[in-house]
C-alpha positions, 0 to 999 in steps of 0.5 A, spaced: 494 529 473 488 527 469 485 521 466 487 519 459 480 517 458 482 510 457 477 507 462 470 509 464 469 512 471 467 507 476 461 508 480 462 508 488 461 501 491 454 499 492 452 501 499 448 494 499 455 490 498 459 495 503 453 493 508 455 486 508 463 487 508 464 484 515 469 486 521 473 492 522 474 493 514 467 493 513 466 499 519 472 503 516 469 502 509 462 504 510 465 510 514 469 512 508 463 512 504 459 516 509 465 521 509 465 522 501 457 523 501 458 529 507 464 532 504 464 531 497 471 533 494 471 540 498 477 538 502 482 537 496 485 543 492 484 543 485 492 545 484 495 538 483 502 536 486 508 536 482 511 529 485 518 529 486 519 522 483 517 520 476 518 513 477 512 508 479 512 503 485 511 497 480 517 500 476 521 501 483 520 494 486 518 489 480 522 483 478 526 483 484 524 476 486 525 473 480 533 475 480 534 473 487 534 479 490 532 481 497 525 484 497 525 492 497 521 495 503 516 500 502 516 504 509 509 507 512 508 513 515 503 511 520 501 515 526 495 510 529 492 503 527 485 500 529 490 494 533 494 499 536 491 505 537 495 511 537 502 509 535 506 516 534 505 523 532 510 523 526 511 528 522 510 525 515 515 529 511 521 528 516 519 521 517 518 520 509 525 523 508 528 519 513 525 513 510 528 515 503 535 516 506 535 509 509 533 506 503 526 505 502 524 503 495 517 507 496 513 510 502 506 509 504 502 514 506 495 513 510 490 518 509 484 515 513 483 519 518 478 516 523 482 509 525 489 511 522 490 519 524 491 520 516 490 525 512 490 527 504 495 533 506 500 528 509 500 525 502 501 531 498 506 534 502 510 527 502 509 526 495 512 533 493 518 532 498 521 525 497 525 522 491 521 515 491 514 513 489 508 514 494 502 510 495 496 512 497 493 507 503 486 508 504 480 504 504 478 506 497 470 505 496 469 511 491 472 514 484 474 520 488 479 517 492 483 515 486 482 522 483 485 525 489 491 520 489 493 522 483 492 530 484 496 529 491 502 526 487 501 519 489 504 514 484 500 508 487 493 507 490 491 501 494 485 497 492 482 492 497 479 486 494 475 485 500 472 492 500 471 492 492 469 485 490 468 485 483 469 492 482 476 491 483 477 491 475 473 497 474 477 501 479 484 498 477 483 500 470 481 507 472 487 508 477 491 506 471 488 511 466 491 517 471 498 513 471 497 510 478 500 503 479 494 500 483 496 495 489 491 490 489 490 487 496 488 480 497 488 476 504 485 469 501 485 465 495 478 467 493 480 474 493 487 472 489 483 469 484 479 476 483 485 480 483 488 476 477 482 475 473 482 483 474 488 483 471 492 486 477 500 487 475 502 489 482 499 485 488 499 485 495 498 480 500 496 482 507 498 477 513 493 481 517 485 479 516 482 486 516 476 483 519 479 481 525 485 484 525 489 477 526 496 476 523 498 470 520 505 470 517 504 464 513 499 467 509 503 472 504 508 466 502 503 461 501 498 466 497 504 469 493 507 462 491 500 460 489 499 467 485 506 466 481 503 460 478 497 464 476 500 471 474 507 470 473 508 477 470 505 480 476 510 483 482 508 481 489 508 485 496 508 482 503 504 486 508 503 486 515 507 483 521 514 484 519 519 486 524 526 484 523 531 483 517 531 476 517 524 475 516 525 480 510 531 476 507 526 469 508 522 472 503 527 472 497 525 469 491 518 470 494 516 477 494 518 483 490 517 488 496 515 488 504 511 493 506 512 495 514 509 500 518 507 499 525 514 496 527 518 502 524 513 508 526 513 505 533 520 505 534 522 512 536 527 513 530 523 510 524 529 512 519 534 509 523 530 503 525 529 502 517 536 502 516 538 497 521 533 492 519 535 493 511 543 492 514 540 485 518 536 483 511 543 484 507 547 480 512 542 474 513 541 474 505 549 474 504 549 468 510 544 464 506 548 465 499 545 471 496 548 476 492 
């Protein structure tokens, strides 16, 4: 997949800006910038992947909250994390297929190698294998990462406002020029304002503060409700800390989707755990009077 030329190629994130990004997110962002400086694009084959799914992530999850439907689940292939260390030596394709069979609306694939044990090869393999849209989840600080996501067959790419700052607008438009859905991630009101001003149509709200790794489950509902007043046409994804179907059901009418990673990946049976979680969410939703 190549750019349609509708947006200029943005510059890599300014190293001086990255140097000021605090905490874990800053450490990872600077490491990814160093990776790209050292390796260029040498590890990425020129032959693009023919994705098994032509549907975009936004199309797959959009509008559910407005219709009173349960949030969809975007399930994550996650082998490690900064907060947990090694989680499980998951086979990316087998795990993604199990997620799709259990009812995931999309699959998020970590490609950050140092703290998450991810790889671009995992994304390429998953995108070619599953019938649901795939999200490249990484710490994007360079336009090459957007280009890699498109060539790897992803249908969406994560853009973190805390790493990009005001550059989120150019990166968002560049991602769209490749036919990718940019999932623009925020954690506080200032980041939300930047995402909305940039024209984000798919916004993720992370309960986890990527500076300290602390989770506050009140963050996503609060910011999504505030954001819906600012951007009523946007679709919203609640991220981090979701472990049961009841928590998913409580987001009905608020979030269009929930991204779940560590709970599934650490369960020993990611697909089965997702199936049980979705069944519990449906029961909770029905008990609350939902359709």
